[in-house]
C-alpha atoms as a printed R data frame, in Angstrom:
   type eleno elety resid chain resno       x       y       z
1  ATOM     1    CA   MET     A     1 -44.519 -48.686 -62.394
2  ATOM     2    CA   PRO     A     2 -44.242 -48.436 -58.595
3  ATOM     3    CA   GLN     A     3 -45.028 -51.646 -56.767
4  ATOM     4    CA   THR     A     4 -45.764 -50.218 -53.307
5  ATOM     5    CA   LEU     A     5 -48.188 -47.400 -52.594
6  ATOM     6    CA   GLY     A     6 -47.736 -45.554 -49.308
7  ATOM     7    CA   LEU     A     7 -50.824 -43.871 -47.869
8  ATOM     8    CA   ILE     A     8 -50.602 -41.221 -45.187
9  ATOM     9    CA   GLY     A     9 -54.158 -40.979 -43.911
10 ATOM    10    CA   SER     A    10 -56.769 -43.713 -43.760
11 ATOM    11    CA   GLY     A    11 -60.004 -41.780 -43.825
12 ATOM    12    CA   MET     A    12 -62.545 -41.871 -46.636
13 ATOM    13    CA   ILE     A    13 -60.065 -40.911 -49.360
14 ATOM    14    CA   GLY     A    14 -57.096 -42.925 -48.085
15 ATOM    15    CA   SER     A    15 -59.089 -46.106 -47.484
16 ATOM    16    CA   SER     A    16 -60.781 -45.823 -50.902
17 ATOM    17    CA   VAL     A    17 -57.446 -45.386 -52.671
18 ATOM    18    CA   ALA     A    18 -56.028 -48.306 -50.648
19 ATOM    19    CA   ARG     A    19 -58.860 -50.616 -51.732
20 ATOM    20    CA   LEU     A    20 -58.412 -49.642 -55.389
21 ATOM    21    CA   ALA     A    21 -54.640 -50.077 -55.207
22 ATOM    22    CA   VAL     A    22 -54.911 -53.552 -53.663
23 ATOM    23    CA   ALA     A    23 -57.462 -54.505 -56.321
24 ATOM    24    CA   ALA     A    24 -54.935 -53.342 -58.956
25 ATOM    25    CA   GLY     A    25 -52.261 -55.601 -57.477
26 ATOM    26    CA   LEU     A    26 -50.144 -53.052 -55.624
27 ATOM    27    CA   GLU     A    27 -48.805 -53.539 -52.124
28 ATOM    28    CA   VAL     A    28 -50.147 -50.865 -49.792
29 ATOM    29    CA   VAL     A    29 -48.571 -49.276 -46.718
30 ATOM    30    CA   LEU     A    30 -51.004 -47.389 -44.455
31 ATOM    31    CA   SER     A    31 -50.348 -44.853 -41.725
32 ATOM    32    CA   ASN     A    32 -52.443 -42.395 -39.774
33 ATOM    33    CA   ALA     A    33 -52.228 -40.064 -36.799
34 ATOM    34    CA   ARG     A    34 -54.216 -42.361 -34.501
35 ATOM    35    CA   GLY     A    35 -51.698 -45.204 -34.563
36 ATOM    36    CA   PRO     A    36 -51.337 -48.591 -36.246
37 ATOM    37    CA   GLU     A    37 -53.808 -50.369 -33.978
38 ATOM    38    CA   THR     A    38 -56.628 -48.292 -35.508
39 ATOM    39    CA   LEU     A    39 -55.800 -49.665 -38.961
40 ATOM    40    CA   ALA     A    40 -56.367 -53.345 -38.113
41 ATOM    41    CA   ASP     A    41 -59.892 -53.545 -39.551
42 ATOM    42    CA   LEU     A    42 -58.939 -51.790 -42.789
43 ATOM    43    CA   VAL     A    43 -55.822 -53.931 -43.251
44 ATOM    44    CA   ALA     A    44 -57.833 -57.099 -42.577
45 ATOM    45    CA   ASP     A    45 -60.462 -55.924 -45.058
46 ATOM    46    CA   LEU     A    46 -57.842 -55.246 -47.721
47 ATOM    47    CA   GLY     A    47 -56.079 -58.548 -47.203
48 ATOM    48    CA   GLY     A    48 -52.766 -56.877 -47.943
49 ATOM    49    CA   ARG     A    49 -49.424 -57.081 -46.194
50 ATOM    50    CA   ALA     A    50 -47.503 -54.074 -44.933
51 ATOM    51    CA   ALA     A    51 -44.168 -52.938 -46.270
52 ATOM    52    CA   ARG     A    52 -41.839 -50.380 -44.747
53 ATOM    53    CA   ALA     A    53 -41.962 -47.708 -47.459
54 ATOM    54    CA   GLY     A    54 -43.916 -46.662 -50.512
55 ATOM    55    CA   ASP     A    55 -42.448 -46.114 -53.953
56 ATOM    56    CA   LEU     A    56 -45.303 -43.677 -54.501
57 ATOM    57    CA   VAL     A    57 -46.973 -41.867 -51.587
58 ATOM    58    CA   VAL     A    58 -50.467 -40.397 -51.300
59 ATOM    59    CA   ALA     A    59 -51.019 -37.772 -48.602
60 ATOM    60    CA   ALA     A    60 -54.724 -37.975 -47.745
61 ATOM    61    CA   ILE     A    61 -54.712 -35.774 -44.675
62 ATOM    62    CA   PRO     A    62 -56.555 -32.657 -43.531
63 ATOM    63    CA   VAL     A    63 -55.032 -29.452 -44.907
64 ATOM    64    CA   LYS     A    64 -54.564 -28.137 -41.370
65 ATOM    65    CA   VAL     A    65 -51.950 -30.813 -40.545
66 ATOM    66    CA   TYR     A    66 -49.845 -30.720 -43.723
67 ATOM    67    CA   GLU     A    67 -46.856 -29.358 -41.776
68 ATOM    68    CA   GLN     A    68 -46.760 -32.640 -39.828
69 ATOM    69    CA   LEU     A    69 -45.841 -34.651 -42.940
70 ATOM    70    CA   PRO     A    70 -42.406 -36.283 -42.560
71 ATOM    71    CA   ALA     A    71 -40.620 -34.158 -45.176
72 ATOM    72    CA   GLU     A    72 -37.264 -35.882 -44.723
73 ATOM    73    CA   ALA     A    73 -38.776 -39.349 -45.192
74 ATOM    74    CA   LEU     A    74 -40.596 -38.151 -48.327
75 ATOM    75    CA   ALA     A    75 -37.547 -36.553 -49.950
76 ATOM    76    CA   GLY     A    76 -36.948 -37.963 -53.415
77 ATOM    77    CA   LYS     A    77 -40.321 -39.730 -53.607
78 ATOM    78    CA   THR     A    78 -43.299 -38.906 -55.752
79 ATOM    79    CA   VAL     A    79 -46.011 -37.586 -53.424
80 ATOM    80    CA   LEU     A    80 -49.616 -37.060 -54.473
81 ATOM    81    CA   ASP     A    81 -51.624 -34.761 -52.224
82 ATOM    82    CA   THR     A    82 -55.396 -35.117 -52.185
83 ATOM    83    CA   ALA     A    83 -55.711 -31.698 -50.498
84 ATOM    84    CA   ASN     A    84 -58.946 -32.796 -48.891
85 ATOM    85    CA   TYR     A    85 -60.093 -29.466 -47.452
86 ATOM    86    CA   TYR     A    86 -63.327 -29.387 -45.472
87 ATOM    87    CA   PRO     A    87 -64.311 -25.879 -44.271
88 ATOM    88    CA   GLU     A    88 -66.118 -27.188 -41.192
89 ATOM    89    CA   ARG     A    89 -62.994 -29.093 -40.088
90 ATOM    90    CA   ASP     A    90 -60.071 -27.086 -41.449
């Protein structure tokens, strides 16, 4: 079983999955488009430590920005996409 979960996106879905993963004993890596300084409160809340890469990656991003995913960095990894489409946003 993967030990590190990488999360691209820290909105409602990403932060919920992060909390559940930490509670299950996984290490969690978080990233978002707004920069690492915007993740400080969530990371402090989770009490987890960051790693450089996820063994398993969850893409919890708006559908309209899927082309911005780092395809090369994700090559060979298992990626789960939440496909969180919101008509009023996307």
